[in-house]
Backbone as CSV, one residue per row, in Angstrom:
resi,resn,N_x,N_y,N_z,CA_x,CA_y,CA_z,C_x,C_y,C_z
1,UNK,-11.109,-41.541,46.345,-9.800,-42.167,45.954,-9.383,-42.923,45.253
2,UNK,-9.980,-43.503,43.889,-9.119,-44.014,43.435,-8.423,-42.843,41.907
3,UNK,-9.372,-41.503,42.382,-8.688,-40.820,41.835,-7.668,-40.095,42.358
4,UNK,-7.419,-39.954,43.828,-6.410,-39.785,43.673,-4.452,-40.749,44.163
5,UNK,-5.763,-42.068,44.196,-4.281,-43.065,43.791,-3.961,-43.126,42.620
6,UNK,-4.998,-42.521,41.565,-4.265,-42.147,40.212,-2.837,-41.478,40.047
7,UNK,-3.566,-40.186,40.341,-2.918,-38.522,40.160,-1.443,-38.830,41.007
8,UNK,-1.636,-39.641,42.405,-0.317,-40.039,42.987,0.833,-41.355,42.249
9,UNK,0.181,-42.093,41.639,0.822,-43.043,40.579,1.154,-41.978,39.917
10,UNK,0.922,-40.920,38.802,1.585,-40.200,38.009,2.252,-39.175,38.745
11,UNK,2.439,-38.902,39.772,3.533,-38.293,40.413,4.730,-38.690,40.945
12,UNK,4.307,-40.372,41.179,5.389,-40.956,41.401,6.573,-41.083,40.342
13,UNK,6.257,-41.107,39.303,6.695,-41.409,37.946,7.362,-40.116,37.141
14,UNK,6.577,-39.120,37.593,7.138,-38.193,37.305,8.399,-37.350,38.133
15,UNK,8.100,-37.538,39.430,9.293,-37.842,40.434,10.332,-38.687,40.437
16,UNK,10.395,-40.025,40.395,11.106,-40.961,39.256,12.254,-40.734,38.025
17,UNK,11.150,-40.413,37.329,12.273,-39.431,36.241,12.852,-38.023,36.341
18,UNK,12.477,-37.050,37.439,12.709,-36.332,37.718,14.768,-36.551,38.332
19,UNK,14.019,-37.492,39.153,14.783,-37.546,40.093,16.092,-38.419,39.394
20,UNK,15.772,-39.245,38.160,17.089,-39.720,37.170,17.943,-39.226,36.409
21,UNK,16.896,-38.161,35.828,17.447,-36.776,34.713,18.583,-36.399,35.747
22,UNK,18.179,-35.661,36.914,18.939,-34.706,37.452,20.071,-35.451,38.245
23,UNK,19.536,-37.081,38.813,21.140,-37.522,39.028,22.205,-37.545,37.522
24,UNK,21.327,-38.295,36.725,22.578,-38.549,35.146,22.684,-36.772,35.220
25,UNK,22.605,-35.685,35.593,23.053,-34.680,34.812,24.003,-33.747,35.851
26,UNK,24.223,-34.417,36.835,25.626,-34.329,37.675,25.040,-33.850,39.396
27,UNK,23.463,-33.944,39.390,22.857,-33.705,41.054,22.253,-35.001,41.438
28,UNK,23.653,-35.977,42.042,23.445,-37.590,42.624,22.539,-36.989,43.733
29,UNK,22.421,-36.277,44.208,21.353,-36.096,45.817,19.895,-36.229,45.068
30,UNK,19.516,-35.763,43.569,18.426,-35.691,43.417,17.438,-37.330,43.078
31,UNK,18.202,-38.289,43.119,17.899,-39.508,43.341,17.322,-39.882,44.066
32,UNK,17.858,-39.473,45.318,16.984,-40.027,47.299,15.682,-39.245,47.245
33,UNK,16.443,-37.684,47.276,14.950,-36.817,46.810,14.112,-37.967,46.677
34,UNK,13.931,-37.547,45.517,12.866,-38.537,44.502,12.117,-39.350,45.168
35,UNK,13.403,-40.446,46.375,12.967,-41.859,46.370,11.883,-41.617,48.116
36,UNK,12.578,-39.941,48.692,11.781,-39.907,49.494,9.928,-38.973,49.443
37,UNK,10.357,-38.330,48.290,9.141,-37.749,47.483,8.044,-38.656,47.757
38,UNK,9.017,-39.882,46.764,7.691,-41.061,46.698,7.091,-41.595,47.259
39,UNK,8.243,-42.185,49.110,7.607,-42.964,49.874,6.728,-42.212,50.361
40,UNK,6.496,-40.714,50.823,5.869,-39.516,51.928,4.731,-39.860,50.538
41,UNK,4.581,-40.469,49.457,3.050,-39.983,48.887,2.311,-41.594,48.837
42,UNK,3.760,-42.735,49.159,3.347,-43.789,49.515,2.211,-44.216,51.429
43,UNK,3.212,-43.562,52.058,2.928,-43.307,53.437,1.437,-42.443,53.062
44,UNK,0.903,-41.073,52.370,0.194,-40.759,52.358,-1.296,-41.422,52.249
45,UNK,-1.134,-42.115,51.376,-1.953,-43.023,50.469,-2.706,-44.043,51.329
46,UNK,-1.271,-44.649,52.233,-1.559,-45.519,53.210,-1.839,-45.155,54.515
47,UNK,-2.333,-43.547,54.648,-2.794,-43.322,55.889,-4.174,-43.129,55.419
48,UNK,-4.076,-42.840,54.260,-5.949,-42.237,53.946,-6.011,-43.913,53.877
49,UNK,-6.014,-45.056,53.251,-6.513,-46.479,53.125,-7.385,-46.880,54.578
50,UNK,-6.060,-46.278,55.548,-6.187,-46.651,57.191,-7.446,-45.762,57.624
51,UNK,-7.523,-44.906,57.077,-8.206,-44.062,57.910,-9.553,-44.371,57.074
52,UNK,-10.077,-44.573,56.164,-11.046,-45.363,54.965,-11.469,-46.745,55.983
53,UNK,-10.539,-46.769,56.190,-10.258,-48.679,56.526,-11.284,-48.725,57.977
54,UNK,-10.802,-47.693,59.087,-10.499,-47.298,60.353,-12.517,-47.155,60.284
55,UNK,-13.071,-46.078,60.008,-14.704,-45.848,59.825,-15.220,-46.677,59.384
56,UNK,-14.881,-47.721,58.831,-15.869,-48.704,57.769,-15.959,-49.993,59.192
57,UNK,-14.240,-49.707,59.451,-14.551,-50.905,60.426,-15.465,-50.779,62.143
58,UNK,-15.101,-49.570,62.197,-15.958,-49.275,63.317,-17.412,-48.066,63.667
59,UNK,-18.032,-48.500,62.622,-19.292,-48.114,61.870,-19.539,-46.469,62.400
60,UNK,-18.294,-45.754,62.435,-18.840,-44.139,61.898,-19.947,-43.739,62.298
61,UNK,-20.487,-42.642,62.520,-21.672,-42.258,62.830,-21.138,-41.153,62.099
62,UNK,-22.899,-40.577,61.941,-22.997,-39.107,60.653,-23.549,-38.507,61.716
63,UNK,-22.482,-36.459,62.016,-23.103,-36.419,62.529,-24.495,-35.988,62.576
64,UNK,-25.304,-35.417,64.098,-25.987,-35.112,64.273,-27.838,-34.210,63.313
65,UNK,-27.230,-32.842,62.612,-27.922,-32.796,62.041,-27.151,-33.061,60.701
66,UNK,-26.607,-33.538,60.553,-26.372,-34.173,58.835,-27.354,-35.498,59.040
67,UNK,-27.898,-36.447,60.175,-28.124,-37.309,59.931,-29.506,-36.749,60.416
68,UNK,-30.136,-36.166,60.947,-31.772,-34.994,60.644,-32.002,-35.091,59.410
69,UNK,-31.251,-34.338,58.547,-31.281,-34.011,56.982,-31.361,-35.064,56.533
70,UNK,-31.035,-36.276,56.604,-31.092,-37.133,55.768,-32.438,-37.734,55.998
71,UNK,-32.650,-37.853,57.548,-34.104,-38.193,57.771,-35.162,-37.658,56.974
72,UNK,-34.808,-36.272,57.131,-36.138,-35.262,56.303,-36.474,-35.867,55.135
73,UNK,-35.414,-36.302,54.346,-35.128,-36.534,53.043,-35.833,-37.825,52.930
74,UNK,-35.398,-38.789,53.892,-36.259,-40.072,53.205,-37.558,-39.918,53.519
75,UNK,-38.168,-38.990,54.276,-39.413,-38.761,54.797,-40.439,-37.799,53.763
76,UNK,-39.019,-37.216,52.485,-40.042,-36.829,51.743,-40.629,-37.249,51.120
77,UNK,-39.486,-38.631,50.174,-40.564,-39.771,49.673,-41.415,-40.579,49.802
78,UNK,-42.355,-40.063,48.814,-43.645,-40.972,48.378,-44.186,-42.357,48.812
79,UNK,-44.354,-42.611,49.586,-44.332,-44.279,49.793,-43.473,-44.474,51.286
80,UNK,-43.392,-43.358,51.889,-41.989,-43.744,53.418,-43.203,-43.665,54.825
81,UNK,-43.406,-43.998,55.170,-44.382,-44.090,56.366,-43.806,-42.995,57.455
82,UNK,-42.568,-44.121,57.813,-41.903,-44.013,59.046,-40.188,-43.989,59.104
83,UNK,-39.639,-43.653,59.533,-37.874,-43.799,59.703,-38.339,-43.868,61.242
84,UNK,-37.349,-45.460,61.057,-37.367,-45.690,63.040,-36.013,-46.075,63.161
85,UNK,-35.586,-46.930,62.050,-33.582,-47.308,61.908,-32.949,-46.375,61.217
86,UNK,-32.373,-46.111,60.844,-31.902,-45.667,59.400,-30.709,-45.650,60.012
87,UNK,-29.300,-46.512,58.835,-27.824,-46.667,59.382,-26.976,-45.687,57.738
88,UNK,-26.485,-44.346,58.626,-25.983,-43.747,57.722,-24.557,-44.388,57.938
89,UNK,-23.339,-43.929,57.183,-22.176,-44.167,57.519,-21.667,-42.889,56.480
90,UNK,-19.775,-42.478,57.126,-19.680,-41.981,56.273,-18.956,-42.053,55.098
């Protein structure tokens, strides 16, 4: 997620600079368009953070097949005798 936030930070900076530059060059609507692009980036980041937080707070479970695969991998570790309480998070 950190990479995406850095990506959006760079994208928003470019959007703002392009909007200001275009507005100075005689296209006044560019400033509004640039602001809307930044607003959409902020909404997308907020939705992503909210979705991740919701998964963490509700203890979202891993799908059955994936869970079985994780159990088999754990069982292959030397010294592990059994797995009876495995907790997996997305």
